[in-house]
C-alpha positions in Angstrom: -98.9 -83.3 -18.1 -99.0 -83.7 -14.3 -97.3 -80.9 -12.3 -96.9 -83.1 -9.2 -93.3 -83.2 -7.9 -92.0 -85.6 -5.3 -89.0 -84.7 -3.0 -86.8 -86.8 -0.7 -86.0 -85.0 2.5 -82.7 -85.8 4.3 -80.8 -83.8 6.8 -82.8 -80.6 6.1 -82.2 -80.8 2.3 -84.7 -81.5 -0.4 -83.8 -83.6 -3.4 -86.3 -84.0 -6.3 -87.0 -87.5 -7.4 -87.4 -87.8 -11.1 -90.4 -89.6 -12.3 -90.5 -92.1 -15.2 -93.1 -94.0 -17.1 -92.8 -97.3 -19.0 -93.3 -97.1 -22.7 -94.5 -100.6 -22.7 -98.0 -101.7 -21.8 -97.3 -105.1 -20.3 -95.0 -104.1 -17.4 -97.6 -101.5 -16.2 -100.4 -104.0 -16.7 -98.7 -106.7 -14.7 -97.8 -104.4 -11.9 -101.3 -103.0 -11.5 -103.1 -106.3 -11.8 -100.9 -107.8 -9.0 -101.9 -104.9 -6.7 -105.4 -104.0 -8.0 -107.2 -104.3 -4.7 -104.7 -102.2 -2.8 -104.4 -99.5 -5.5 -108.0 -99.1 -6.6 -110.1 -101.3 -4.4 -110.9 -103.6 -7.4 -110.9 -107.3 -7.2 -109.0 -108.8 -10.2 -110.8 -111.2 -12.4 -109.0 -111.6 -15.7 -106.2 -110.4 -17.9 -106.3 -110.2 -21.7 -109.9 -111.4 -21.6 -111.1 -112.5 -25.1 -114.3 -111.1 -26.3 -114.8 -113.9 -28.9 -114.4 -114.4 -32.6 -117.2 -112.0 -33.7 -116.1 -109.1 -31.5 -112.5 -110.0 -32.0 -111.0 -108.1 -29.1 -109.0 -108.5 -25.9 -109.9 -106.6 -22.7 -106.6 -105.7 -20.9 -108.0 -106.3 -17.4 -111.4 -107.1 -15.9 -112.4 -106.6 -12.3 -115.2 -106.0 -9.8 -114.9 -102.9 -7.7 -115.8 -102.2 -4.0 -119.3 -101.3 -5.0 -119.7 -104.6 -6.9 -119.7 -102.8 -10.2 -117.9 -104.3 -13.3 -114.7 -102.6 -14.2 -112.8 -102.6 -17.6 -109.2 -101.4 -17.3 -107.3 -100.3 -20.5 -103.6 -99.3 -20.5 -102.5 -96.7 -23.0 -99.3 -97.4 -24.8 -98.8 -94.0 -26.4 -100.3 -90.5 -26.2 -101.7 -90.9 -29.7 -103.6 -94.1 -28.9 -107.4 -93.6 -28.7 -107.9 -95.8 -25.6 -111.2 -94.1 -24.6 -113.0 -95.3 -27.8 -111.5 -98.8 -27.2 -112.8 -98.8 -23.6 -116.3 -97.8 -24.8 -116.2 -100.5 -27.4 -115.5 -103.2 -24.8 -118.1 -101.6 -22.4 -120.8 -102.1 -25.0 -119.7 -105.8 -25.4 -119.8 -106.3 -21.6 -123.3 -104.9 -21.3 -124.4 -107.4 -24.0 -122.6 -110.2 -22.3 -123.6 -109.9 -18.6 -124.2 -113.6 -18.3 -120.6 -114.3 -19.3 -119.3 -111.8 -16.8 -121.4 -113.3 -14.0 -120.0 -116.7 -14.7 -116.4 -115.3 -14.6 -117.2 -113.7 -11.2 -118.8 -116.9 -10.0 -115.7 -118.8 -11.0 -113.2 -116.3 -9.5 -114.9 -114.8 -6.5 -117.8 -117.2 -5.6 -121.6 -117.2 -5.6 -122.1 -114.2 -3.1 -120.1 -111.9 -5.3 -121.8 -113.0 -8.5 -125.2 -112.4 -7.0 -124.2 -108.9 -5.8 -123.1 -107.6 -9.1 -124.4 -104.0 -9.6 -124.9 -103.2 -13.3 -126.2 -99.6 -12.6 -122.7 -98.1 -12.9 -120.1 -100.1 -14.8 -116.7 -98.4 -15.2 -114.0 -98.0 -17.8 -110.6 -97.0 -16.3 -107.9 -95.8 -18.7 -104.4 -95.7 -17.2 -101.5 -94.0 -18.9 -98.4 -92.0 -18.3 -100.3 -88.9 -19.6 -103.4 -87.9 -21.6 -104.1 -85.1 -24.1 -106.5 -82.2 -23.5 -108.7 -83.9 -26.1 -108.9 -87.0 -23.9 -110.0 -85.0 -20.9 -112.6 -83.0 -22.9 -114.0 -86.2 -24.6 -115.0 -88.0 -21.4 -116.9 -84.9 -20.2 -119.1 -85.2 -23.3 -119.7 -88.9 -22.9 -122.5 -90.0 -20.7 -120.7 -93.0 -19.3 -118.5 -93.6 -16.3 -115.0 -93.2 -17.8 -112.0 -92.4 -15.6 -108.5 -91.3 -16.6 -105.7 -92.2 -14.2 -102.2 -90.9 -14.7 -99.2 -92.8 -13.3 -95.6 -92.2 -12.6 -92.8 -94.3 -11.0 -90.3 -92.7 -8.7 -87.0 -94.6 -8.0 -87.6 -98.4 -7.6 -90.2 -98.4 -4.9 -92.6 -95.5 -5.4 -95.7 -95.4 -7.6 -97.9 -92.4 -8.0 -101.5 -92.7 -9.3 -103.4 -89.4 -10.1 -106.9 -88.9 -11.3 -106.6 -86.9 -14.5 -110.4 -86.5 -14.8 -113.5 -88.5 -14.5 -116.9 -88.7 -16.3 -119.4 -87.4 -13.8 -122.9 -86.1 -13.5 -122.7 -82.7 -15.2 -124.5 -81.1 -12.3 -121.6 -81.8 -10.0 -118.8 -81.0 -12.3 -118.0 -77.3 -12.4 -117.9 -74.4 -10.0 -118.8 -74.3 -6.3 -122.0 -72.3 -6.8 -123.3 -74.8 -9.3 -122.3 -77.7 -7.0 -124.0 -76.2 -4.0 -127.4 -75.9 -5.7 -127.3 -79.1 -7.6 -128.0 -81.5 -4.8 -131.2 -79.9 -3.5 -132.4 -79.2 -7.1 -131.8 -82.8 -8.1 -133.5 -84.2 -4.9 -136.5 -82.0 -5.6 -136.7 -83.3 -9.1 -136.5 -86.9 -7.9 -139.2 -86.3 -5.3 -141.6 -85.5 -8.2 -140.9 -88.7 -10.0 -143.1 -91.7 -9.1 -141.3 -94.5 -7.1 -141.4 -96.8 -10.2 -140.3 -94.1 -12.6 -136.6 -94.2 -11.9 -134.2 -96.0 -14.2 -132.2 -97.6 -11.4 -134.8 -100.3 -10.6 -134.0 -103.0 -8.1 -133.1 -106.4 -9.3 -133.5 -108.1 -6.0 -135.7 -107.8 -2.8 -134.2 -104.6 -1.6 -135.7 -101.2 -2.6 -133.4 -99.2 -4.8 -131.8 -95.9 -3.6 -133.7 -94.0 -6.3 -137.0 -95.2 -5.1 -136.4 -94.4 -1.4 -135.1 -91.0 -2.5 -138.3 -90.2 -4.3 -140.3 -90.8 -1.0 -138.2 -88.7 1.3 -139.7 -85.9 3.5 -138.7 -82.3 2.9 -136.5 -82.2 6.0 -134.6 -85.4 5.0 -134.1 -84.1 1.4 -132.6 -80.9 2.9 -130.4 -83.0 5.2 -129.2 -85.2 2.4 -128.6 -82.2 0.2 -126.5 -80.5 2.9 -124.4 -83.7 3.4 -123.9 -84.0 -0.4 -123.0 -80.3 -0.7 -120.4 -80.5 2.1 -118.8 -83.7 0.7 -118.6 -82.4 -2.8 -117.0 -79.2 -1.6 -114.0 -81.0 -0.1 -112.2 -81.0 -3.5 -112.5 -80.9 -7.3 -111.4 -84.6 -7.3 -114.5 -85.8 -5.4 -116.8 -87.9 -7.5 -120.4 -88.7 -6.7 -121.7 -92.2 -7.8 -125.3 -93.2 -7.3 -125.5 -96.9 -7.1 -128.5 -99.3 -6.9 -128.6 -99.4 -3.1 -126.6 -96.4 -1.9 -124.7 -93.2 -2.7 -120.9 -93.3 -2.9 -118.3 -90.5 -2.8 -114.9 -91.3 -4.0 -111.5 -90.2 -5.2 -109.6 -93.1 -6.6 -111.4 -95.2 -4.0 -114.6 -94.7 -2.0 -114.1 -92.6 1.1 -117.8 -92.2 2.1 -121.1 -93.9 1.3 -124.6 -93.0 2.3 -127.6 -95.3 2.9 -131.1 -94.0 3.5 -131.8 -96.6 6.2 -135.1 -95.0 7.3 -137.2 -92.1 6.2 -135.9 -90.2 9.2 -132.3 -91.2 9.2 -129.2 -91.2 6.9 -126.5 -93.7 7.6 -123.1 -92.6 6.7 -120.2 -95.1 6.3 -116.5 -93.8 6.4 -113.2 -95.3 5.7 -111.4 -94.4 8.9 -110.5 -96.1 12.2 -113.8 -96.3 14.3 -112.1 -96.4 17.7 -111.4 -92.7 18.3 -114.8 -91.7 17.1 -117.0 -94.0 19.3 -116.6 -91.9 22.4 -117.2 -88.7 20.5 -120.3 -89.4 18.5 -123.1 -91.2 20.4 -124.6 -92.5 17.1 -121.4 -94.0 15.8 -120.4 -97.7 15.7 -117.8 -100.0 14.5 -119.1 -102.1 11.6 -115.7 -103.6 10.6 -117.1 -107.1 11.2 -120.7 -106.4 10.4 -122.2 -106.8 7.0 -123.9 -103.7 5.6 -124.7 -101.8 2.4 -122.0 -99.3 1.3 -118.3 -99.5 2.1 -116.4 -98.3 5.2 -115.9 -99.5 8.7 -117.3 -96.5 10.7 -121.0 -96.1 10.7 -122.7 -92.7 11.7 -126.4 -92.3 11.9 -127.5 -88.7 11.1 -131.0 -87.3 11.7 -130.3 -83.6 12.1 -128.1 -80.8 10.8 -126.3 -80.7 14.2 -125.4 -84.3 13.9 -124.2 -83.7 10.4 -122.0 -80.8 11.6 -120.5 -83.1 14.3 -119.7 -85.7 11.6 -118.0 -83.3 9.2 -114.5 -83.5 10.7 -114.6 -87.3 10.2 -115.9 -87.0 6.7 -112.9 -84.7 6.0 -110.5 -87.2 7.6 -111.9 -89.9 5.3 -111.5 -87.7 2.3 -107.9 -86.8 3.3 -107.1 -90.5 3.7 -106.4 -90.3 7.4 -107.0 -93.7 8.9 -107.4 -92.2 12.4 -108.6 -88.9 13.8 -107.4 -86.9 16.8 -110.4 -86.0 19.0 
């Protein structure tokens, strides 16, 4: 059970707000679907989506996230319900019916969105008032992207969403020492793999992130490893997601993405207000109205460790959810 407590402060006195959770699935589902983009940066596609007569199931909610990856959302009615197996069941169906999903995206979001779907990292999100220790353990043993999100409502106008755990690359899961060595070790392994040997092959004209990674110079691999190590060290709730065209770091939502734009330059995108940063970092620019890979409205080009060190306060601000940074 979550140990987060919320207090209302008035006239120097603290009053604890008692959280509550609906025992019914539908009120929770309706609330989240109506605010899916704001809450989780997921574009809503369908509710109670039928998987057909043969499969005989209904997916609670379907969406497309900020990285253009398909998302299945399942809402847990009770602690005893095995919502993880249910989500995996629907995920297998989704991977076998990619054409149906693409038609749904085309109908709801348009042609550009349907052509941008990234099948490299589909997600299952399970949302409930609480989870058991067996739920948390199970997703760490499953090699799929499964996320557990715990929710509580406070009074009439406050909603808390908390990441209970998430399925991640085992190399980035436990312990600071393991986390610090995982990035460089992984990049060195990738460098030894032929460019066409990755599993995340491109489906369009753009070269996949995994292919560019394999051709990086030693200095750029060291720089990328340092960036990854710092970002992962910000908190145990940081998740690393390698997508087809870029690398994303997220909590409930992306806060930073990395594109290998050139062999001698990393391009970092952050979810913070660009204005205060532009006069501090010479290689920063506002890309709010400019199309680009990754997500975020501040772009920072990084070629050296010194430039990475200068960018760290802004990476932390994005992680902490601060829209602006005092400089």
